[in-house]
N, C-alpha and C positions, 0 to 999 in steps of 0.2 A: 566834335562838339555835339552834345545831345541836349535838346530843349525838352524839359520834362513837362508834358502836357501837349495836347494837339487841338485845342479849341481856341476860343476867342483871345484870351490873354497871351497864349503861346504865339499867336500871329503878331501881337504887338511886340513881343520880345524879338521875333524875327525881324520886324521893321527896324528895331534898334540895331540888331546885329548886322543887318545889311548896310548900315551907315558906317560901320567900323571896318577900317581897311585891313585889319589883322585877322579877320575871320576867314577860315578856310572852308568855303562852301562845298568843296568836293567831298568833305567829310562831315557834313551837317545832317543830323537826323532829329526826328521827334520821337518821344516815348509816350505811349498811352496804353495801359493794359485794361482800360475800361471801355473806351469808345471803339469797339472792334470794327465798326462800319467804315472807319477812316483808314485808307491805305496809304495815301500820299497827300501832302499839303501842297496846294497849288500845282498839283500834277508833277512835282519836282522833288520834294523831300520825303523820303520814306518814313513811315511811322513804325517804330519797333514795338513789339508786343510783350516782351519778357526779358528778364535778365539774361536768360540763355541766348536770346537773339542778339542782345548787346555784345555778349562774349564772342559771338561769331565774327564780330567786326573789331572789337577791342579786347584782346585776350587778357590783358592785365589791367591797365589804368585807362580811364577816359574822363574827359572834362564834361561837366554838365552845368546847365543853368536852369533856374526855376521859371517855368512858363505857366504857372497856375497862381490863382489868388487864394485867399483864405489863410488862416493862421496855422491851425493844427495840421492841415493837409500839406502845407509847404514843409513843415518840419518832418512829418511822417515820410514823405517821399525823399527828403534829403537823407534821412537815416537809411532808407532802403538803398539808395544809390551809393552812399558812403560804404555801406557794408559790402556792396558788390565791387568795390574798387574805384568808385568815382571820385573825382576831385571837384568840389563845389567852387564855382566861379561867380563873380559878380557881373552884372550887366549895367553899364552906365551910359546913358544917352549922350551923344556929343553936344546936344542942345541944352543940357543941364549946366548949371553954374554952381561950382562947388569950391568953397574956400580951401586954402592950403593947410589949414590947421585943424583937422578933424580926425576922428577915429571911426572908420567904417569897417564893419565886420564882413566876413566871407558870405558870399551868396546874396548880397543885397541887390535888389533891382531898383535902379534909379531911372525913371522914364523921362520923356521929353519935357523940357522947360521947368524942371525942378530946380529950386534955388535952395542951397544949403550954405549958410554964412560961415562963421568960424566957431571953434570950440564946441562942436557938435559931435556927439557919440551916437552911432547907430549900430544896433546889435545884428547878429547873424540872421540871414534869411528874411530880413524885413523888406517890404515892398513900399516904395515911394512912387505913387502914380502921378500921372500927368499934372503939371502945373502946381504941385504941392510946394510949400515954402516952409523952411525950418529955420527959426531964429537962433541967435547966438546962445551958447552955453546950455543948449537943450540936450536931453538924453532920451533916446528912443530904444526900447528893449528889443528882444529877439522875436522874430517871426510876427511882427506887427503888419497890419494891412492899412496903410495910409492912402486913402482913396483920392481921386482927382480933385484938385482945387482946394485941398485942406491947407489951412494957415495955422502953423504952430509957432507961437510967439517965443521970445527969448526966455531963458531960464525955466523952461518946462521940463518935466520928467514924466515919461510915458513908460509904463511897465511892459512886461513881456506879453505877447499874444493879444494885443489890443487891436481893435478895429475902429478906425476913425472915418466916419462917413463923408461922402462927397460934399465939398464946400463947407465943412465944419470949420469953426475958428476956435482955437485954444488960446485964451488970453495969457499974458505973462505970468510967470511964477506959479503955474498950475501943476499939480501932481495928479496923474491918473494911474490907478493901480493895475496890477496884472489882470488879464482876461476881461478888461472893461470894454464896453462898446459905446460909441458916441454916434448919435443919429445924424443923417445927412442934414446939412444946413444949421446944425446946432451951434450955439455960442456958449462955450464953457467958461463960466466966470468963477467957479468954485471947484475945489478938489473933488475927484471922483474915486470912490472906493473900489478895491479889487472886486471883479465880478459884476459890477454895477453897469446898468444900461441907462444912459441919459439922453434926452431929446429936448428940442425946443430952444426958444430964445427968451430968457436965459435957459440953459440946459438944466433939466430937473430929472430925477430918477423916475423911471416908469413904475 
């Protein structure tokens, strides 16, 4: 298993993986081709620097999880790893509560104490951070960044590549377009257009 990233959020992913009994830590690595000053995480897990270095360990296929935040960066690195023979895996915290009747895409990161009820669809590569809640019949697109404490009510639709700030609340039946951003602590009472940034209570466009 390779965690993509070697900084703050990657360590949170490690925290979740260490709670999962089926993880083989003898073969756990981090990958970071930017932060070259980091050689090991917690003096234990080696940081790989290139696809060539990955290939010295995994000649053909390898499992990887996303240990970075952000929307476009998560997708960019996913494509890079898939092209190199990687298999994208999801990370789901054992402390999360997830209904039995949902559709969750590949590579989704579901962190501690997240609650997802039923009839929820979550797209590939999306991050649901600590203590987020997702209500019934909601749809969240690909590579979204749902930050800690976000409350998404029932029947909401959130497009691809959206960033929802910490402790924001999305009221029922709201639609948020692709590439939109919602500020921290905002309360969204009206639909948000694609590419728009909204902040405040109630949320208004910048």
